[in-house]
py3Dmol code that shows the C-alpha trace and the ligand (Angstrom):
import py3Dmol

protein = """\
ATOM      1  CA  UNK A   1       2.719   6.072 -17.370  1.00  0.00           C
ATOM      2  CA  UNK A   2       1.164   9.452 -16.887  1.00  0.00           C
ATOM      3  CA  UNK A   3       3.576  12.463 -16.556  1.00  0.00           C
ATOM      4  CA  UNK A   4       2.788  15.856 -15.122  1.00  0.00           C
ATOM      5  CA  UNK A   5       5.786  17.984 -16.487  1.00  0.00           C
ATOM      6  CA  UNK A   6       6.356  21.686 -16.044  1.00  0.00           C
ATOM      7  CA  UNK A   7       7.405  23.557 -19.072  1.00  0.00           C
ATOM      8  CA  UNK A   8      10.698  25.341 -18.833  1.00  0.00           C
ATOM      9  CA  UNK A   9      10.635  28.932 -17.016  1.00  0.00           C
ATOM     10  CA  UNK A  10       9.762  31.570 -19.331  1.00  0.00           C
ATOM     11  CA  UNK A  11       8.495  29.275 -22.150  1.00  0.00           C
ATOM     12  CA  UNK A  12       5.783  30.553 -23.980  1.00  0.00           C
ATOM     13  CA  UNK A  13       4.210  27.407 -25.697  1.00  0.00           C
ATOM     14  CA  UNK A  14       2.393  27.553 -28.890  1.00  0.00           C
ATOM     15  CA  UNK A  15      -0.601  25.888 -26.982  1.00  0.00           C
ATOM     16  CA  UNK A  16      -2.585  24.839 -30.331  1.00  0.00           C
ATOM     17  CA  UNK A  17       0.629  23.048 -31.395  1.00  0.00           C
ATOM     18  CA  UNK A  18       1.052  21.264 -28.107  1.00  0.00           C
ATOM     19  CA  UNK A  19      -2.324  20.067 -27.975  1.00  0.00           C
ATOM     20  CA  UNK A  20      -2.007  18.459 -31.285  1.00  0.00           C
ATOM     21  CA  UNK A  21       1.030  16.526 -30.546  1.00  0.00           C
ATOM     22  CA  UNK A  22       0.600  12.831 -29.573  1.00  0.00           C
ATOM     23  CA  UNK A  23       0.601  11.935 -25.798  1.00  0.00           C
ATOM     24  CA  UNK A  24      -0.427  15.745 -24.825  1.00  0.00           C
ATOM     25  CA  UNK A  25      -3.640  14.967 -22.755  1.00  0.00           C
ATOM     26  CA  UNK A  26      -3.986  18.565 -21.378  1.00  0.00           C
ATOM     27  CA  UNK A  27      -2.202  21.803 -20.473  1.00  0.00           C
ATOM     28  CA  UNK A  28      -2.752  23.256 -16.918  1.00  0.00           C
ATOM     29  CA  UNK A  29      -2.116  26.992 -16.844  1.00  0.00           C
ATOM     30  CA  UNK A  30      -0.952  28.805 -13.645  1.00  0.00           C
ATOM     31  CA  UNK A  31      -1.895  32.376 -13.747  1.00  0.00           C
ATOM     32  CA  UNK A  32      -4.527  34.864 -12.909  1.00  0.00           C
ATOM     33  CA  UNK A  33      -7.522  33.534 -14.950  1.00  0.00           C
ATOM     34  CA  UNK A  34      -9.898  31.027 -13.761  1.00  0.00           C
ATOM     35  CA  UNK A  35     -12.272  30.564 -16.739  1.00  0.00           C
ATOM     36  CA  UNK A  36     -12.723  27.994 -19.425  1.00  0.00           C
ATOM     37  CA  UNK A  37     -10.442  28.274 -22.325  1.00  0.00           C
ATOM     38  CA  UNK A  38     -11.842  28.736 -25.859  1.00  0.00           C
ATOM     39  CA  UNK A  39     -11.194  25.080 -26.628  1.00  0.00           C
ATOM     40  CA  UNK A  40     -10.782  21.916 -24.452  1.00  0.00           C
ATOM     41  CA  UNK A  41      -7.420  20.787 -23.278  1.00  0.00           C
ATOM     42  CA  UNK A  42      -6.334  23.975 -21.602  1.00  0.00           C
ATOM     43  CA  UNK A  43      -7.001  24.275 -17.934  1.00  0.00           C
ATOM     44  CA  UNK A  44      -6.621  27.621 -16.378  1.00  0.00           C
ATOM     45  CA  UNK A  45      -6.627  27.551 -12.568  1.00  0.00           C
ATOM     46  CA  UNK A  46      -6.477  31.197 -11.263  1.00  0.00           C
ATOM     47  CA  UNK A  47      -3.382  30.723  -9.272  1.00  0.00           C
ATOM     48  CA  UNK A  48       0.062  32.124 -10.261  1.00  0.00           C
ATOM     49  CA  UNK A  49       3.343  30.122 -10.252  1.00  0.00           C
ATOM     50  CA  UNK A  50       5.768  31.747  -7.819  1.00  0.00           C
ATOM     51  CA  UNK A  51       8.695  30.394  -9.696  1.00  0.00           C
ATOM     52  CA  UNK A  52       8.067  30.919 -13.408  1.00  0.00           C
ATOM     53  CA  UNK A  53       6.524  27.721 -14.164  1.00  0.00           C
ATOM     54  CA  UNK A  54       3.153  28.744 -15.565  1.00  0.00           C
ATOM     55  CA  UNK A  55       2.481  25.710 -17.474  1.00  0.00           C
ATOM     56  CA  UNK A  56       2.266  22.134 -16.653  1.00  0.00           C
ATOM     57  CA  UNK A  57       1.830  19.406 -19.548  1.00  0.00           C
ATOM     58  CA  UNK A  58      -0.358  16.227 -18.789  1.00  0.00           C
ATOM     59  CA  UNK A  59       1.305  13.615 -20.852  1.00  0.00           C
ATOM     60  CA  UNK A  60      -0.086  10.138 -21.367  1.00  0.00           C
ATOM     61  CA  UNK A  61       0.359   7.514 -24.073  1.00  0.00           C
ATOM     62  CA  UNK A  62       1.473   8.223 -27.792  1.00  0.00           C
ATOM     63  CA  UNK A  63      -1.800   9.025 -29.655  1.00  0.00           C
ATOM     64  CA  UNK A  64      -3.238  12.479 -30.247  1.00  0.00           C
ATOM     65  CA  UNK A  65      -5.964  13.310 -27.713  1.00  0.00           C
ATOM     66  CA  UNK A  66      -9.599  13.261 -28.758  1.00  0.00           C
ATOM     67  CA  UNK A  67     -11.427  16.383 -27.155  1.00  0.00           C
ATOM     68  CA  UNK A  68     -14.864  17.873 -26.750  1.00  0.00           C
ATOM     69  CA  UNK A  69     -17.227  19.622 -24.763  1.00  0.00           C
ATOM     70  CA  UNK A  70     -20.386  18.247 -23.020  1.00  0.00           C
ATOM     71  CA  UNK A  71     -22.569  19.618 -20.224  1.00  0.00           C
ATOM     72  CA  UNK A  72     -20.303  22.723 -19.890  1.00  0.00           C
ATOM     73  CA  UNK A  73     -17.483  20.413 -19.117  1.00  0.00           C
ATOM     74  CA  UNK A  74     -14.295  20.271 -21.344  1.00  0.00           C
ATOM     75  CA  UNK A  75     -12.784  16.827 -21.785  1.00  0.00           C
ATOM     76  CA  UNK A  76      -9.624  15.377 -23.244  1.00  0.00           C
ATOM     77  CA  UNK A  77      -9.154  11.482 -23.920  1.00  0.00           C
ATOM     78  CA  UNK A  78      -5.969   9.508 -24.630  1.00  0.00           C
ATOM     79  CA  UNK A  79      -6.403   5.694 -24.409  1.00  0.00           C
ATOM     80  CA  UNK A  80      -7.720   4.580 -21.064  1.00  0.00           C
ATOM     81  CA  UNK A  81      -7.447   8.235 -19.305  1.00  0.00           C
ATOM     82  CA  UNK A  82     -10.082  10.841 -19.483  1.00  0.00           C
ATOM     83  CA  UNK A  83      -9.300  14.450 -18.203  1.00  0.00           C
ATOM     84  CA  UNK A  84     -12.463  16.586 -17.568  1.00  0.00           C
ATOM     85  CA  UNK A  85     -12.657  20.189 -16.438  1.00  0.00           C
ATOM     86  CA  UNK A  86     -15.674  22.365 -15.509  1.00  0.00           C
ATOM     87  CA  UNK A  87     -15.727  25.930 -14.431  1.00  0.00           C
ATOM     88  CA  UNK A  88     -18.128  27.672 -11.932  1.00  0.00           C
ATOM     89  CA  UNK A  89     -18.943  31.242 -13.123  1.00  0.00           C
ATOM     90  CA  UNK A  90     -17.929  34.120 -10.773  1.00  0.00           C
ATOM     91  CA  UNK A  91     -21.762  35.041  -9.826  1.00  0.00           C
ATOM     92  CA  UNK A  92     -22.370  31.283  -9.187  1.00  0.00           C
ATOM     93  CA  UNK A  93     -19.493  31.206  -6.454  1.00  0.00           C
ATOM     94  CA  UNK A  94     -21.732  33.377  -4.268  1.00  0.00           C
ATOM     95  CA  UNK A  95     -23.554  30.106  -3.300  1.00  0.00           C
ATOM     96  CA  UNK A  96     -20.464  27.595  -3.594  1.00  0.00           C
ATOM     97  CA  UNK A  97     -22.295  24.888  -1.767  1.00  0.00           C
ATOM     98  CA  UNK A  98     -25.189  24.619  -4.746  1.00  0.00           C
ATOM     99  CA  UNK A  99     -22.637  25.525  -7.439  1.00  0.00           C
ATOM    100  CA  UNK A 100     -20.217  22.789  -6.325  1.00  0.00           C
ATOM    101  CA  UNK A 101     -23.085  20.076  -6.257  1.00  0.00           C
ATOM    102  CA  UNK A 102     -24.110  21.144  -9.694  1.00  0.00           C
ATOM    103  CA  UNK A 103     -20.562  21.217 -11.103  1.00  0.00           C
ATOM    104  CA  UNK A 104     -19.733  17.823  -9.585  1.00  0.00           C
ATOM    105  CA  UNK A 105     -23.116  16.370 -11.189  1.00  0.00           C
ATOM    106  CA  UNK A 106     -21.886  17.519 -14.649  1.00  0.00           C
ATOM    107  CA  UNK A 107     -18.470  15.885 -14.015  1.00  0.00           C
ATOM    108  CA  UNK A 108     -20.180  12.601 -13.051  1.00  0.00           C
ATOM    109  CA  UNK A 109     -22.533  12.492 -15.950  1.00  0.00           C
ATOM    110  CA  UNK A 110     -19.857  13.203 -18.471  1.00  0.00           C
ATOM    111  CA  UNK A 111     -17.539  10.456 -17.102  1.00  0.00           C
ATOM    112  CA  UNK A 112     -20.331   8.083 -16.956  1.00  0.00           C
ATOM    113  CA  UNK A 113     -21.537   8.728 -20.311  1.00  0.00           C
ATOM    114  CA  UNK A 114     -18.090   8.426 -21.904  1.00  0.00           C
ATOM    115  CA  UNK A 115     -17.543   5.023 -20.046  1.00  0.00           C
ATOM    116  CA  UNK A 116     -14.883   6.363 -17.561  1.00  0.00           C
ATOM    117  CA  UNK A 117     -16.924   6.222 -14.351  1.00  0.00           C
ATOM    118  CA  UNK A 118     -14.005   6.099 -11.874  1.00  0.00           C
ATOM    119  CA  UNK A 119     -12.202   9.513 -10.954  1.00  0.00           C
ATOM    120  CA  UNK A 120      -8.796   8.718  -9.627  1.00  0.00           C
ATOM    121  CA  UNK A 121      -7.711  12.355  -9.032  1.00  0.00           C
ATOM    122  CA  UNK A 122      -9.735  15.529  -8.449  1.00  0.00           C
ATOM    123  CA  UNK A 123      -8.417  19.066  -8.318  1.00  0.00           C
ATOM    124  CA  UNK A 124     -10.703  21.901  -6.810  1.00  0.00           C
ATOM    125  CA  UNK A 125      -9.678  25.612  -6.950  1.00  0.00           C
ATOM    126  CA  UNK A 126     -12.121  28.309  -5.698  1.00  0.00           C
ATOM    127  CA  UNK A 127     -12.156  31.938  -4.425  1.00  0.00           C
ATOM    128  CA  UNK A 128     -12.267  33.307  -1.009  1.00  0.00           C
ATOM    129  CA  UNK A 129     -11.779  29.737   0.521  1.00  0.00           C
ATOM    130  CA  UNK A 130     -11.302  30.981   4.044  1.00  0.00           C
ATOM    131  CA  UNK A 131     -14.012  33.608   4.092  1.00  0.00           C
ATOM    132  CA  UNK A 132     -16.786  33.300   6.650  1.00  0.00           C
ATOM    133  CA  UNK A 133     -17.038  32.011  10.151  1.00  0.00           C
ATOM    134  CA  UNK A 134     -17.433  28.584  11.393  1.00  0.00           C
ATOM    135  CA  UNK A 135     -19.856  26.474   9.335  1.00  0.00           C
ATOM    136  CA  UNK A 136     -20.283  29.462   6.996  1.00  0.00           C
ATOM    137  CA  UNK A 137     -16.716  29.350   5.857  1.00  0.00           C
ATOM    138  CA  UNK A 138     -16.480  28.951   2.009  1.00  0.00           C
ATOM    139  CA  UNK A 139     -14.418  25.712   2.180  1.00  0.00           C
ATOM    140  CA  UNK A 140     -16.845  24.063   4.472  1.00  0.00           C
ATOM    141  CA  UNK A 141     -19.941  25.093   2.191  1.00  0.00           C
ATOM    142  CA  UNK A 142     -17.910  23.569  -0.669  1.00  0.00           C
ATOM    143  CA  UNK A 143     -17.538  20.323   1.249  1.00  0.00           C
ATOM    144  CA  UNK A 144     -21.153  20.249   1.876  1.00  0.00           C
ATOM    145  CA  UNK A 145     -21.910  20.663  -1.903  1.00  0.00           C
ATOM    146  CA  UNK A 146     -19.263  18.104  -2.860  1.00  0.00           C
ATOM    147  CA  UNK A 147     -20.514  15.533  -0.275  1.00  0.00           C
ATOM    148  CA  UNK A 148     -24.098  15.998  -1.704  1.00  0.00           C
ATOM    149  CA  UNK A 149     -22.827  15.232  -5.102  1.00  0.00           C
ATOM    150  CA  UNK A 150     -20.925  12.090  -4.186  1.00  0.00           C
ATOM    151  CA  UNK A 151     -24.242  11.064  -2.443  1.00  0.00           C
ATOM    152  CA  UNK A 152     -26.399  11.951  -5.485  1.00  0.00           C
ATOM    153  CA  UNK A 153     -24.297   9.678  -7.595  1.00  0.00           C
ATOM    154  CA  UNK A 154     -23.987   6.803  -5.055  1.00  0.00           C
ATOM    155  CA  UNK A 155     -20.322   7.234  -4.513  1.00  0.00           C
ATOM    156  CA  UNK A 156     -19.241   5.690  -1.077  1.00  0.00           C
ATOM    157  CA  UNK A 157     -16.489   7.275   1.249  1.00  0.00           C
ATOM    158  CA  UNK A 158     -14.259   4.174   0.376  1.00  0.00           C
ATOM    159  CA  UNK A 159     -14.633   5.200  -3.202  1.00  0.00           C
ATOM    160  CA  UNK A 160     -13.501   8.832  -2.849  1.00  0.00           C
ATOM    161  CA  UNK A 161     -10.290   9.514  -4.735  1.00  0.00           C
ATOM    162  CA  UNK A 162      -7.277  11.590  -4.249  1.00  0.00           C
ATOM    163  CA  UNK A 163      -7.819  15.462  -4.284  1.00  0.00           C
ATOM    164  CA  UNK A 164      -6.544  18.759  -3.601  1.00  0.00           C
ATOM    165  CA  UNK A 165      -9.001  21.731  -2.721  1.00  0.00           C
ATOM    166  CA  UNK A 166      -7.178  25.237  -2.520  1.00  0.00           C
ATOM    167  CA  UNK A 167      -8.198  28.887  -2.660  1.00  0.00           C
ATOM    168  CA  UNK A 168      -7.121  31.468  -5.201  1.00  0.00           C
ATOM    169  CA  UNK A 169      -7.414  35.406  -5.478  1.00  0.00           C
ATOM    170  CA  UNK A 170      -9.431  35.680  -8.452  1.00  0.00           C
ATOM    171  CA  UNK A 171     -12.836  35.068  -9.684  1.00  0.00           C
ATOM    172  CA  UNK A 172     -14.758  31.757 -10.519  1.00  0.00           C
ATOM    173  CA  UNK A 173     -13.950  28.187  -9.629  1.00  0.00           C
ATOM    174  CA  UNK A 174     -12.663  25.259 -11.532  1.00  0.00           C
ATOM    175  CA  UNK A 175     -12.885  21.431 -10.842  1.00  0.00           C
ATOM    176  CA  UNK A 176     -10.962  19.101 -12.998  1.00  0.00           C
ATOM    177  CA  UNK A 177     -10.234  15.275 -12.860  1.00  0.00           C
ATOM    178  CA  UNK A 178      -8.631  12.188 -14.291  1.00  0.00           C
ATOM    179  CA  UNK A 179     -10.742   9.121 -14.740  1.00  0.00           C
ATOM    180  CA  UNK A 180     -10.587   5.657 -15.763  1.00  0.00           C
ATOM    181  CA  UNK A 181     -12.657   2.780 -16.924  1.00  0.00           C
ATOM    182  CA  UNK A 182     -11.616   0.580 -13.834  1.00  0.00           C
ATOM    183  CA  UNK A 183     -11.313   1.863 -10.213  1.00  0.00           C
ATOM    184  CA  UNK A 184      -7.906   2.799  -8.725  1.00  0.00           C
ATOM    185  CA  UNK A 185      -7.231   1.701  -5.171  1.00  0.00           C
ATOM    186  CA  UNK A 186      -7.755   4.492  -2.468  1.00  0.00           C
ATOM    187  CA  UNK A 187      -5.426   4.757   0.441  1.00  0.00           C
ATOM    188  CA  UNK A 188      -5.187   6.267   3.804  1.00  0.00           C
ATOM    189  CA  UNK A 189      -2.384   7.699   5.760  1.00  0.00           C
ATOM    190  CA  UNK A 190      -1.799   5.793   9.167  1.00  0.00           C
ATOM    191  CA  UNK A 191      -0.503   8.991  10.630  1.00  0.00           C
ATOM    192  CA  UNK A 192      -3.641  10.850   9.607  1.00  0.00           C
ATOM    193  CA  UNK A 193      -7.494  10.464  10.295  1.00  0.00           C
ATOM    194  CA  UNK A 194      -9.192   9.738   7.082  1.00  0.00           C
ATOM    195  CA  UNK A 195     -10.566  13.066   6.052  1.00  0.00           C
ATOM    196  CA  UNK A 196     -13.957  11.623   5.504  1.00  0.00           C
ATOM    197  CA  UNK A 197     -13.975  10.889   9.292  1.00  0.00           C
ATOM    198  CA  UNK A 198     -12.805  14.186  10.549  1.00  0.00           C
ATOM    199  CA  UNK A 199     -14.916  15.194  13.534  1.00  0.00           C
ATOM    200  CA  UNK A 200     -17.503  17.878  13.676  1.00  0.00           C
ATOM    201  CA  UNK A 201     -15.384  20.608  14.520  1.00  0.00           C
ATOM    202  CA  UNK A 202     -14.189  20.787  10.946  1.00  0.00           C
ATOM    203  CA  UNK A 203     -17.571  21.355   9.464  1.00  0.00           C
ATOM    204  CA  UNK A 204     -21.123  20.026   8.934  1.00  0.00           C
ATOM    205  CA  UNK A 205     -19.886  17.331   6.480  1.00  0.00           C
ATOM    206  CA  UNK A 206     -16.302  15.829   6.362  1.00  0.00           C
ATOM    207  CA  UNK A 207     -14.172  16.575   3.283  1.00  0.00           C
ATOM    208  CA  UNK A 208     -14.598  13.740   0.645  1.00  0.00           C
ATOM    209  CA  UNK A 209     -11.288  12.566  -0.563  1.00  0.00           C
ATOM    210  CA  UNK A 210      -8.661   9.784   0.166  1.00  0.00           C
ATOM    211  CA  UNK A 211      -5.087  10.428   1.050  1.00  0.00           C
ATOM    212  CA  UNK A 212      -4.007   8.901  -2.199  1.00  0.00           C
ATOM    213  CA  UNK A 213      -5.067   6.729  -5.171  1.00  0.00           C
ATOM    214  CA  UNK A 214      -3.032   4.366  -7.103  1.00  0.00           C
ATOM    215  CA  UNK A 215      -3.587   2.568 -10.258  1.00  0.00           C
ATOM    216  CA  UNK A 216      -1.515   0.971 -13.265  1.00  0.00           C
ATOM    217  CA  UNK A 217      -1.303   3.216 -16.188  1.00  0.00           C
ATOM    218  CA  UNK A 218       0.185   1.505 -19.250  1.00  0.00           C
ATOM    219  CA  UNK A 219       1.420  -1.148 -16.679  1.00  0.00           C
ATOM    220  CA  UNK A 220       3.264   1.392 -14.519  1.00  0.00           C
ATOM    221  CA  UNK A 221       2.073   1.664 -10.952  1.00  0.00           C
ATOM    222  CA  UNK A 222       1.590   5.310 -10.084  1.00  0.00           C
ATOM    223  CA  UNK A 223       0.294   6.851  -6.942  1.00  0.00           C
ATOM    224  CA  UNK A 224      -1.531  10.239  -7.078  1.00  0.00           C
ATOM    225  CA  UNK A 225      -0.745  11.907  -3.681  1.00  0.00           C
ATOM    226  CA  UNK A 226      -3.600  14.152  -2.375  1.00  0.00           C
ATOM    227  CA  UNK A 227      -2.846  17.689  -1.204  1.00  0.00           C
ATOM    228  CA  UNK A 228      -1.024  16.964   2.060  1.00  0.00           C
ATOM    229  CA  UNK A 229      -0.482  19.397   5.035  1.00  0.00           C
ATOM    230  CA  UNK A 230       0.897  19.559   8.545  1.00  0.00           C
ATOM    231  CA  UNK A 231      -2.055  17.538   9.980  1.00  0.00           C
ATOM    232  CA  UNK A 232      -1.410  14.565  12.490  1.00  0.00           C
ATOM    233  CA  UNK A 233      -4.651  12.656  13.273  1.00  0.00           C
ATOM    234  CA  UNK A 234      -6.935  15.463  12.534  1.00  0.00           C
ATOM    235  CA  UNK A 235      -5.051  18.296  14.301  1.00  0.00           C
ATOM    236  CA  UNK A 236      -3.142  21.029  12.663  1.00  0.00           C
ATOM    237  CA  UNK A 237       0.583  21.000  13.698  1.00  0.00           C
ATOM    238  CA  UNK A 238       3.194  23.646  14.228  1.00  0.00           C
ATOM    239  CA  UNK A 239       0.876  26.730  13.764  1.00  0.00           C
ATOM    240  CA  UNK A 240       2.772  29.797  12.542  1.00  0.00           C
ATOM    241  CA  UNK A 241       5.897  27.737  11.833  1.00  0.00           C
ATOM    242  CA  UNK A 242       6.719  27.152   8.150  1.00  0.00           C
ATOM    243  CA  UNK A 243       9.785  25.210   8.343  1.00  0.00           C
ATOM    244  CA  UNK A 244       8.021  22.829  10.976  1.00  0.00           C
ATOM    245  CA  UNK A 245       5.008  22.664   8.664  1.00  0.00           C
ATOM    246  CA  UNK A 246       7.126  21.813   5.758  1.00  0.00           C
ATOM    247  CA  UNK A 247       8.958  19.165   7.649  1.00  0.00           C
ATOM    248  CA  UNK A 248       5.548  17.530   8.849  1.00  0.00           C
ATOM    249  CA  UNK A 249       4.087  17.672   5.503  1.00  0.00           C
ATOM    250  CA  UNK A 250       7.008  16.062   3.812  1.00  0.00           C
ATOM    251  CA  UNK A 251       7.200  13.381   6.629  1.00  0.00           C
ATOM    252  CA  UNK A 252       3.300  12.720   5.993  1.00  0.00           C
ATOM    253  CA  UNK A 253       3.990  12.080   2.265  1.00  0.00           C
ATOM    254  CA  UNK A 254       6.941   9.819   3.040  1.00  0.00           C
ATOM    255  CA  UNK A 255       4.993   7.697   5.481  1.00  0.00           C
ATOM    256  CA  UNK A 256       2.087   7.453   3.080  1.00  0.00           C
ATOM    257  CA  UNK A 257       4.337   6.150   0.202  1.00  0.00           C
ATOM    258  CA  UNK A 258       6.085   3.697   2.453  1.00  0.00           C
ATOM    259  CA  UNK A 259       2.615   2.730   3.777  1.00  0.00           C
ATOM    260  CA  UNK A 260       1.410   1.954   0.113  1.00  0.00           C
ATOM    261  CA  UNK A 261       4.737   0.130  -0.805  1.00  0.00           C
ATOM    262  CA  UNK A 262       6.001   2.873  -3.032  1.00  0.00           C
ATOM    263  CA  UNK A 263       8.803   4.282  -0.841  1.00  0.00           C
ATOM    264  CA  UNK A 264      11.364   4.317  -3.487  1.00  0.00           C
ATOM    265  CA  UNK A 265       9.198   5.456  -6.335  1.00  0.00           C
ATOM    266  CA  UNK A 266      10.199   8.796  -8.043  1.00  0.00           C
ATOM    267  CA  UNK A 267       8.197  11.914  -7.408  1.00  0.00           C
ATOM    268  CA  UNK A 268       6.936  14.251 -10.227  1.00  0.00           C
ATOM    269  CA  UNK A 269       4.232  16.810 -10.723  1.00  0.00           C
ATOM    270  CA  UNK A 270       5.228  18.357  -7.249  1.00  0.00           C
ATOM    271  CA  UNK A 271       3.175  21.356  -6.429  1.00  0.00           C
ATOM    272  CA  UNK A 272       3.890  23.383  -3.309  1.00  0.00           C
ATOM    273  CA  UNK A 273       0.949  25.656  -2.534  1.00  0.00           C
ATOM    274  CA  UNK A 274       2.175  28.559  -0.380  1.00  0.00           C
ATOM    275  CA  UNK A 275      -0.125  30.983   1.402  1.00  0.00           C
ATOM    276  CA  UNK A 276       2.249  33.647   1.675  1.00  0.00           C
ATOM    277  CA  UNK A 277       4.405  34.522  -1.461  1.00  0.00           C
ATOM    278  CA  UNK A 278       7.198  35.732   0.702  1.00  0.00           C
ATOM    279  CA  UNK A 279       7.791  32.310   2.108  1.00  0.00           C
ATOM    280  CA  UNK A 280       9.046  31.027  -1.333  1.00  0.00           C
ATOM    281  CA  UNK A 281      12.632  31.242  -0.386  1.00  0.00           C
ATOM    282  CA  UNK A 282      12.339  29.136   2.653  1.00  0.00           C
ATOM    283  CA  UNK A 283      10.212  26.457   0.901  1.00  0.00           C
ATOM    284  CA  UNK A 284      12.592  26.458  -2.076  1.00  0.00           C
ATOM    285  CA  UNK A 285      15.515  25.834   0.111  1.00  0.00           C
ATOM    286  CA  UNK A 286      13.628  22.936   1.872  1.00  0.00           C
ATOM    287  CA  UNK A 287      12.906  21.085  -1.259  1.00  0.00           C
ATOM    288  CA  UNK A 288      16.289  21.998  -2.927  1.00  0.00           C
ATOM    289  CA  UNK A 289      18.024  20.220   0.205  1.00  0.00           C
ATOM    290  CA  UNK A 290      15.566  17.124   0.236  1.00  0.00           C
ATOM    291  CA  UNK A 291      15.043  16.552  -3.436  1.00  0.00           C
ATOM    292  CA  UNK A 292      17.574  18.456  -5.309  1.00  0.00           C
ATOM    293  CA  UNK A 293      17.000  16.853  -8.862  1.00  0.00           C
ATOM    294  CA  UNK A 294      13.218  17.573  -8.704  1.00  0.00           C
ATOM    295  CA  UNK A 295      11.184  20.152 -10.546  1.00  0.00           C
ATOM    296  CA  UNK A 296       9.015  21.626  -8.159  1.00  0.00           C
ATOM    297  CA  UNK A 297       6.321  24.345  -8.838  1.00  0.00           C
ATOM    298  CA  UNK A 298       5.527  26.848  -5.983  1.00  0.00           C
ATOM    299  CA  UNK A 299       2.060  28.133  -6.417  1.00  0.00           C
ATOM    300  CA  UNK A 300       0.363  31.023  -4.480  1.00  0.00           C
ATOM    301  CA  UNK A 301      -2.793  29.609  -3.039  1.00  0.00           C
ATOM    302  CA  UNK A 302      -4.818  29.619   0.261  1.00  0.00           C
ATOM    303  CA  UNK A 303      -4.912  26.507   2.206  1.00  0.00           C
ATOM    304  CA  UNK A 304      -8.292  25.246   3.350  1.00  0.00           C
ATOM    305  CA  UNK A 305      -7.537  25.709   7.030  1.00  0.00           C
ATOM    306  CA  UNK A 306      -6.439  29.203   7.816  1.00  0.00           C
ATOM    307  CA  UNK A 307      -3.798  28.012  10.109  1.00  0.00           C
ATOM    308  CA  UNK A 308      -1.920  26.149   7.393  1.00  0.00           C
ATOM    309  CA  UNK A 309       0.609  27.832   5.457  1.00  0.00           C
ATOM    310  CA  UNK A 310       1.557  25.071   3.029  1.00  0.00           C
ATOM    311  CA  UNK A 311       0.229  22.351   1.244  1.00  0.00           C
ATOM    312  CA  UNK A 312       2.027  19.681  -1.125  1.00  0.00           C
ATOM    313  CA  UNK A 313       0.855  17.224  -3.603  1.00  0.00           C
ATOM    314  CA  UNK A 314       2.833  14.830  -5.827  1.00  0.00           C
ATOM    315  CA  UNK A 315       2.656  12.071  -8.427  1.00  0.00           C
ATOM    316  CA  UNK A 316       4.759   9.073  -7.316  1.00  0.00           C
ATOM    317  CA  UNK A 317       5.708   6.547 -10.147  1.00  0.00           C
TER     318      UNK A 317
END
"""
ligand_1 = """\
14
3EB
C -6.301 18.175 4.932
O -5.458 17.203 5.087
C -5.846 19.449 4.233
O -10.887 19.131 0.658
O -10.213 18.004 -1.222
C -6.132 18.366 1.450
C -6.395 17.644 0.407
C -6.982 19.064 2.183
C -7.763 17.616 -0.163
C -9.962 18.335 -0.006
C -8.260 19.067 1.473
C -8.619 18.489 0.500
O -7.465 18.030 5.357
C -6.677 19.953 3.148
"""
view = py3Dmol.view(width=600, height=400)
view.addModel(protein, "pdb")
view.setStyle({"model": 0}, {"cartoon": {"style": "trace"}})
view.addModel(ligand_1, "xyz")
view.setStyle({"model": 1}, {"stick": {}})
view.zoomTo()
view.show()
């Protein structure tokens, strides 16, 4: 199975040594930089950990990853999982719609050329995500560009994979994904309207993602749960109430996992994105009470709807 593990607090890893170890696919870095690293395998997101977990290791299989750079994308490959990351330069973020379509095009060409045409998990991080009014909001422009790219590459809504899309407070954007040779199975949450069918009020194009994607990795069934928030149907719930948003978000994830037949599976790779760093103590207490044994990373990020205070993603195995 694939693992998303946080390195212990304050550990300063020898990244070159780690990347050369068997089973290390990539290193995700939570910090202020959102630029491509000098060599493939390190993925800086531009958003800091609020709880001293600046590194996440994506582990898979037991061979040493093959890595390379194509089309301004950095890729890492172990067995049947390909990880690809691409960055959008700060100056190109002034037209996030066009830049997103271009960046997705690069990613699609790389995964197709390498024989891994099926993305099963995509992460998107961009600056100023809530800037702009109405349809001119950055997130909505991003959604238009992403939708165009899916259309360009003939990916139908039923084929959209699990995703997260968040905002950070630095410059540049990053999109990274995990892809396979065969398609995963994409799931919706009965409590939530499919995002790709959100009504017009949420933007000129709907967001292109599934609530979760499941697949077997080394024979282990795993569910990649998309960024999940306090939304029922298509409506934002509990505006201004962090505790309630946490409860509804957590219930949404539980409901989804039961729905896909993985209600008893173990969670890992839990990221809790918080709009306000001062909400850390309350969010921490919430997760400590419900999942006491679980390593959770709390990340400072803007959620794509300005009334949302928190978003949570996880890997269920
Ligand atoms: C939502 O449910 C909250 O645009 O890729 C969650 C996960 C959200 C992914 C995306 C957006 C995305 O609509 C926001």
